[in-house]
C-alpha positions in Angstrom: -10.6 19.9 -2.8 -10.4 16.5 -1.0 -7.4 14.7 0.3 -8.1 11.3 -1.2 -5.8 8.5 -2.3 -4.4 8.2 -5.9 -6.6 5.3 -6.9 -9.7 7.2 -5.8 -8.5 10.2 -7.7 -8.5 8.2 -10.9 -11.9 6.8 -10.2 -13.2 10.3 -9.5 -11.6 11.7 -12.6 -13.1 8.9 -14.7 -16.5 9.6 -13.3 -16.2 13.3 -14.1 -15.2 12.6 -17.7 -18.1 10.1 -18.0 -20.4 12.9 -16.9 -19.1 15.0 -19.8 -16.5 17.2 -18.0 -13.0 17.9 -19.3 -10.4 16.7 -16.9 -6.7 17.0 -16.4 -4.6 14.8 -14.1 -1.5 16.0 -12.2 0.9 13.4 -10.8 3.9 13.9 -8.6 6.8 12.2 -10.4 9.8 13.1 -8.3 10.6 14.7 -5.0 13.6 15.9 -3.0 13.9 17.1 0.6 10.8 18.2 2.5 8.2 17.7 -0.2 5.1 16.5 1.7 3.6 14.1 -0.9 5.3 11.0 -2.4 5.7 10.1 -6.1 2.4 8.9 -7.5 0.2 11.4 -5.5 -2.4 12.9 -7.8 -4.7 15.8 -8.3 -7.6 15.8 -10.7 -8.9 19.1 -12.0 -11.9 19.8 -14.2 -12.4 22.7 -16.6 -15.0 24.0 -14.2 -12.6 24.1 -11.3 -13.5 21.0 -9.4 -10.5 19.3 -7.7 -9.9 16.0 -6.0 -6.7 14.6 -4.5 -3.5 16.4 -3.6 0.1 16.8 -4.9 1.5 18.7 -2.0 -0.9 18.8 0.9 -2.1 22.2 -0.3 1.0 24.3 -0.9 1.3 24.1 -4.7 -2.2 23.1 -5.6 -3.2 26.5 -7.0 -0.2 26.7 -9.3 -0.8 23.1 -10.5 -4.5 23.7 -11.0 -3.7 26.7 -13.1 -1.4 24.5 -15.3 -4.1 21.8 -15.5 -6.5 24.4 -16.8 -4.0 25.3 -19.5 -3.5 21.6 -20.4 -7.3 21.2 -20.7 -7.4 24.2 -23.1 -4.4 23.3 -25.2 -4.2 19.5 -24.9 -0.5 19.7 -24.3 1.1 18.0 -21.3 3.4 19.9 -19.0 6.2 18.9 -16.6 6.4 21.4 -13.7 9.0 21.8 -11.1 8.7 23.7 -7.8 11.4 24.3 -5.2 13.8 26.6 -3.5 15.5 27.5 -6.8 12.2 28.5 -8.3 11.2 32.2 -8.1 7.8 31.1 -6.7 9.3 29.0 -4.0 8.0 31.0 -1.0 4.7 31.5 -2.7 4.1 27.8 -3.2 5.4 26.9 0.3 8.5 24.8 -0.6 11.1 27.1 0.9 12.4 24.6 3.4 14.6 22.6 1.0 11.9 20.7 -0.7 11.4 20.3 -4.4 8.8 18.5 -6.4 8.2 17.6 -10.1 4.6 17.3 -11.3 3.4 16.0 -14.6 0.1 17.4 -15.9 -1.8 15.7 -18.7 -5.3 15.0 -19.9 -6.7 11.7 -18.6 -4.6 9.0 -20.2 -5.9 6.8 -23.0 -4.8 3.8 -21.0 -7.2 4.6 -18.2 -9.8 1.9 -19.1 -7.2 -0.8 -19.4 -5.5 0.3 -16.2 -8.9 0.2 -14.4 -9.7 -3.2 -15.8 -6.3 -4.6 -14.6 -6.8 -3.2 -11.1 -10.3 -4.7 -10.9 -8.8 -8.1 -11.9 -6.0 -7.6 -9.3 -3.3 -7.9 -12.0 0.0 -6.2 -11.2 0.7 -3.6 -13.8 2.9 -0.5 -14.3 1.7 2.7 -16.1 4.9 4.0 -17.7 4.9 7.7 -18.8 7.7 9.2 -20.8 8.6 12.7 -19.6 7.8 15.3 -20.7 6.2 14.0 -23.9 3.5 11.9 -22.2 4.0 8.7 -24.3 2.6 5.8 -22.3 2.8 2.1 -22.0 0.8 -0.2 -19.7 3.2 -3.0 -18.8 3.7 -5.9 -19.0 3.4 -5.7 -22.8 5.3 -8.0 -25.1 5.9 -5.1 -27.5 7.5 -2.8 -25.0 11.2 -2.0 -25.3 13.4 -4.4 -23.3 14.8 -1.9 -20.9 11.4 -0.4 -20.1 9.9 -3.8 -19.5 12.8 -4.7 -17.1 12.4 -1.4 -15.2 8.7 -2.1 -14.9 9.4 -5.6 -13.5 11.7 -4.1 -10.9 9.1 -1.5 -10.0 6.5 -4.2 -9.3 9.0 -6.3 -7.4 10.0 -3.4 -5.2 6.5 -1.9 -5.0 8.1 1.4 -6.0 6.7 4.3 -7.9 9.4 6.6 -9.3 11.1 8.2 -12.2 13.9 6.2 -13.9 16.4 7.2 -16.5 16.6 4.9 -19.6 18.5 5.0 -22.8 15.8 7.1 -24.5 15.1 9.5 -21.6 13.2 9.7 -18.4 10.1 7.5 -17.6 7.8 7.8 -14.7 6.8 4.3 -13.6 3.6 4.1 -11.5 3.5 0.6 -10.0 0.0 -0.9 -9.3 0.3 -4.1 -7.3 -2.8 -5.8 -5.8 -3.5 -4.6 -2.3 -1.4 -6.0 0.6 -3.4 -8.6 2.5 -3.8 -9.0 6.2 -5.1 -12.3 7.5 -6.3 -11.9 11.1 -6.8 -15.2 13.0 -9.2 -14.6 15.8 -12.3 -12.4 15.7 -11.5 -10.9 19.1 -11.9 -7.4 20.5 -8.3 -6.4 19.4 -9.2 -7.7 15.9 -12.1 -5.2 15.7 -9.7 -2.3 16.4 -7.0 -3.8 14.1 -9.4 -4.2 11.2 -10.7 -0.7 11.4 -7.2 0.8 11.4 -6.0 -1.5 8.6 -8.7 -0.2 6.3 -7.0 3.2 6.4 -3.8 1.6 5.2 -5.6 0.2 2.2 -5.2 -3.4 3.3 -7.4 -6.2 2.0 -8.4 -7.9 5.3 -9.6 -11.4 6.0 -10.8 -12.4 9.5 -10.5 -16.1 10.2 -12.4 -17.7 13.1 -14.5 -20.8 13.2 -16.4 -19.5 16.2 -19.4 -18.1 14.5 -20.5 -16.2 17.6 -17.4 -14.1 17.2 -17.0 -13.9 13.5 -20.1 -12.0 12.5 -20.8 -9.2 10.0 -22.2 -7.1 12.9 -18.8 -7.1 14.7 -16.8 -6.9 11.4 -18.8 -4.9 8.9 -17.5 -4.7 5.4 -14.8 -7.2 6.1 -14.2 -10.7 4.5 -14.9 -13.3 7.2 -13.9 -16.9 6.9 -15.3 -19.4 9.4 -13.2 -22.4 8.3 -10.7 -23.8 10.8 -7.4 -21.9 10.4 -5.5 -24.7 8.7 -8.1 -25.0 6.0 -8.5 -21.3 5.7 -4.8 -20.7 5.3 -4.5 -23.4 2.7 -7.2 -21.7 0.7 -5.9 -18.2 1.2 -2.3 -19.3 0.2 -0.3 -16.4 1.8 2.2 -14.9 -0.6 4.9 -12.2 -0.4 2.2 -9.5 -0.2 0.4 -11.1 2.8 0.7 -10.5 6.5 -0.6 -13.0 9.1 -1.5 -12.1 12.7 -2.9 -14.5 15.2 -4.8 -13.1 18.2 -6.7 -15.9 19.9 -4.2 -17.3 22.5 -5.8 -20.7 21.7 -3.2 -23.2 20.4 -6.0 -25.0 18.5 -6.5 -21.9 16.4 -3.2 -20.0 16.4 -0.8 -23.0 16.0 -2.3 -24.3 12.7 -2.4 -20.8 11.3 1.3 -20.1 12.2 2.3 -23.5 10.9 0.8 -22.7 7.5 2.2 -19.2 7.6 5.7 -20.4 8.2 5.4 -22.7 5.1 4.4 -19.7 3.0 6.1 -16.6 1.7 4.2 -14.2 4.0 6.3 -11.2 4.6 5.0 -10.5 8.2 3.9 -13.1 10.8 2.8 -11.9 14.2 1.4 -13.7 17.2 -0.3 -12.1 20.3 0.6 -13.4 23.7 3.1 -12.9 26.6 6.7 -14.0 26.3 5.9 -17.1 28.3 3.0 -17.9 26.0 5.1 -17.3 23.0 7.9 -19.5 24.3 5.5 -22.4 24.7 4.1 -21.7 21.3 7.5 -21.9 19.7 8.1 -25.2 21.5 5.0 -26.7 19.9 6.0 -25.4 16.4 9.5 -26.9 16.9 7.8 -30.2 17.5 6.1 -29.7 14.1 9.5 -29.6 12.5 10.1 -25.8 12.2 13.7 -24.6 12.3 15.1 -21.8 14.5 15.4 -19.6 11.4 11.8 -20.2 10.5 10.6 -19.5 14.1 12.6 -16.2 14.1 10.1 -15.0 11.4 7.3 -14.8 14.0 7.0 -11.4 15.6 6.0 -12.4 19.1 4.8 -10.8 21.2 3.4 -9.1 18.2 3.8 -5.3 17.7 6.2 -2.6 18.6 6.9 -2.2 22.2 5.0 1.0 23.0 3.6 -0.2 26.3 0.2 -0.7 24.7 -2.6 -1.7 27.0 -6.0 -1.1 25.3 -7.2 -2.8 22.2 -6.7 0.2 20.0 -3.2 0.7 21.4 -2.3 -2.9 20.7 -3.7 -2.6 17.2 -1.7 0.5 16.7 1.5 -1.3 17.9 0.8 -4.2 15.5 0.3 -2.0 12.5 3.3 0.2 13.3 5.5 -2.9 13.3 3.8 -4.1 10.1 4.6 -0.8 8.4 8.2 -0.9 9.7 8.8 -4.4 8.3 7.1 -3.4 5.0 9.2 -0.3 4.6 12.5 -1.9 5.8 12.8 0.2 8.9 15.5 -1.0 11.3 14.0 -3.0 14.2 15.6 -4.7 17.1 16.6 -8.3 16.4 14.2 -10.9 17.8 15.5 -13.8 19.8 13.8 -17.1 19.7 12.8 -18.1 23.2 13.1 -21.7 24.2 10.9 -23.6 26.6 12.6 -25.1 29.6 
């Protein structure tokens, strides 16, 4: 069994079915307390006993796999619940106050349409009625109004969860396009940052017109743009699912990128540099007409204060702050420094 992400589980399950195997899919639909895997986590199981993914980090997989085999045999979906009130609580490892619901089904008929939407980077929601297994791929003009509205909210909030509607409970699995990270400056820190960002599932673009720095050898399997940052940012058009981080310390490169980022809906904007460097940078951006409220959007010096020194440590600090902002974690308020 491998601990791979939900999207990879779907791809693996589809490949197994394409190869002629019978496959069931188990999905975490609701959790409470200390359950170790969030809603949307998946486990694929074949009739031959192959497994991919995880619904608990290991503690209930055997029980879920057994139910999956039964679903393969009967074709009937099942909604399972494990927790401290269940007689098997100690056996499945959820005796510390955690509970989890898992929906088991054969591979959904919507899989091909869902895969196509994801390849086209279209935001969609796979809505599954519990426990019957009725499904909609939304948006769909024919969908009930309350279900369509719940799906819109799921995409807006980037939230996968079970919701209660007039006709019962629906599990809404939100599929937004990947978050983007635009890194300006193909420097040493960027190499560490890009490598770590890949593990978060981010779509990364490295921008640097200095072709000696921005090479495929230094940034393998990463989209590289060698346009000047102002042109690159205009073309990339940062939106509410985009983060922008500048790393060059060079005003000719960082300032145009930050200027464009502040005119966009980017949800995270960070700039590397000392407090003195950042104060001077803010002064230049003020001269370009940016307000104090706009300048307060820039995380500078970028990253959580963990006393980072090395390139990997600085990259870790940046991504930690990125995650905190994305998840709405409380962070100390930033003050906008002014030049003398």
